C-alpha positions as MATLAB code, in Angstrom:
seq = 'MHLIHGELFETLKEGGHLVAPGDLGENITTQGIDLLALPVGSRLRIGETVVTVTGLRNPCQQINGFQSRLLKQVVRNAGDGKVVRLAGVMGIVSRGGRVAAGDPIDVELPPHPHLPLTRV';
ca = [
      -0.326  -30.856   -1.822;
       3.742  -30.563   -1.231;
       5.519  -27.636   -0.473;
       9.283  -27.289    0.209;
      11.451  -24.453    2.198;
      13.650  -22.621   -0.080;
      16.646  -23.165    2.320;
      16.891  -26.636    1.184;
      18.482  -25.609   -1.935;
      21.208  -24.002   -0.169;
      21.894  -26.919    1.755;
      21.787  -29.676   -1.234;
      24.165  -27.154   -3.287;
      26.322  -27.138    0.242;
      25.999  -31.483   -0.596;
      27.124  -30.726   -4.708;
      23.314  -31.551   -5.922;
      21.975  -28.402   -8.214;
      18.226  -28.979   -7.023;
      15.837  -25.703   -8.230;
      12.123  -25.087   -7.144;
      10.120  -27.685   -8.977;
      12.525  -30.244   -9.337;
      10.720  -32.584   -6.513;
       7.712  -32.070   -7.766;
       6.871  -29.635   -5.349;
       4.241  -27.171   -5.916;
       4.976  -24.306   -3.582;
       8.461  -23.127   -2.693;
       8.491  -21.057    0.399;
      11.132  -18.910    2.342;
      11.804  -18.478    6.129;
       9.238  -20.443    6.959;
       9.998  -23.553    8.907;
       8.051  -26.113    7.431;
       9.668  -28.686    9.424;
       9.225  -27.659   12.867;
       4.980  -26.859   11.809;
       2.649  -28.784   13.782;
      -0.422  -30.710   12.587;
      -2.866  -29.045   11.017;
      -1.307  -25.841   10.422;
      -3.177  -23.920    8.401;
      -1.126  -22.240    6.050;
      -2.952  -18.870    4.198;
      -1.402  -18.361    0.155;
      -2.942  -15.886   -1.709;
      -6.692  -17.156   -1.815;
      -5.597  -20.566   -0.946;
      -5.416  -22.229    2.684;
      -3.448  -25.437    2.826;
      -3.517  -27.313    6.227;
      -0.400  -29.100    6.543;
      -0.584  -33.071    7.166;
       2.883  -34.435    7.476;
       6.425  -34.390    6.096;
       6.919  -35.669    2.679;
       8.495  -38.925    2.886;
      10.852  -39.429   -0.551;
      11.846  -42.645   -2.154;
      14.455  -44.315   -4.024;
      12.937  -42.411   -7.526;
      14.195  -39.259   -6.139;
      17.965  -41.199   -6.528;
      16.723  -41.085  -10.340;
      16.977  -37.726  -10.594;
      19.810  -36.965   -9.112;
      22.431  -40.067   -8.038;
      22.676  -40.606   -3.939;
      20.433  -37.266   -3.454;
      17.882  -39.633   -1.267;
      20.596  -39.770    1.430;
      20.834  -36.068    1.816;
      17.002  -35.222    2.417;
      16.571  -38.153    4.958;
      19.530  -38.761    6.952;
      19.878  -40.751   10.442;
      19.937  -38.193   13.376;
      22.495  -40.152   14.957;
      20.247  -41.316   17.490;
      18.090  -43.845   15.725;
      15.540  -40.973   15.057;
      15.163  -40.472   10.768;
      15.008  -36.805    9.732;
      12.901  -36.034    6.668;
      14.140  -32.499    4.722;
      11.680  -33.368    1.499;
       9.018  -30.482    2.639;
       5.748  -31.175    3.676;
       2.116  -32.394    2.472;
      -0.970  -30.749    2.903;
      -4.076  -30.407    1.708;
      -5.822  -27.970    0.266;
      -8.790  -27.076    2.142;
      -9.657  -23.616    0.568;
      -8.644  -23.440   -3.246;
      -7.803  -19.938   -4.898;
      -5.545  -18.051   -6.504;
      -1.886  -18.440   -6.273;
       0.993  -16.608   -7.366;
       4.343  -16.016   -7.305;
       5.255  -13.834   -4.022;
       2.284  -14.091   -2.442;
       2.887  -13.790    1.070;
       2.150  -16.326    3.774;
       0.132  -16.653    7.272;
       0.868  -19.330    9.418;
      -2.013  -20.473   11.869;
      -1.264  -22.933   14.280;
      -3.524  -25.217   15.425;
      -4.811  -25.243   18.986;
      -2.596  -26.815   21.619;
      -1.742  -29.673   22.211;
       0.814  -29.554   19.036;
       1.323  -32.659   17.765;
       4.775  -32.900   15.334;
       4.799  -33.969   12.073;
       5.370  -37.738   10.817;
       5.322  -38.969    7.224;
       2.951  -39.388    5.509;
];
């Protein structure tokens, strides 16, 4: 499952890209959750569904087919040699069930030590 933080759309808009929920293939768009900062194994309870976060989405050149130069907006160099991926997170459905627009999302962090997300 692919989840994107809705705040990304505003960032992309500032860079000249109009992207709406669902345009990048995400299954769920969130608001107010720092998805990219979650540790591996975080569990998101959305409606009746539980999604276990596995890593960062690693977009490829195909995203430029949707909008030219979009890849550079969602994959950036941090300046210290590290790559920053902004295109959301991937997860597995640990428990399926009904999900509806507007459902609250509860975040449950895994036990320590927390491991940072890497690309999947």
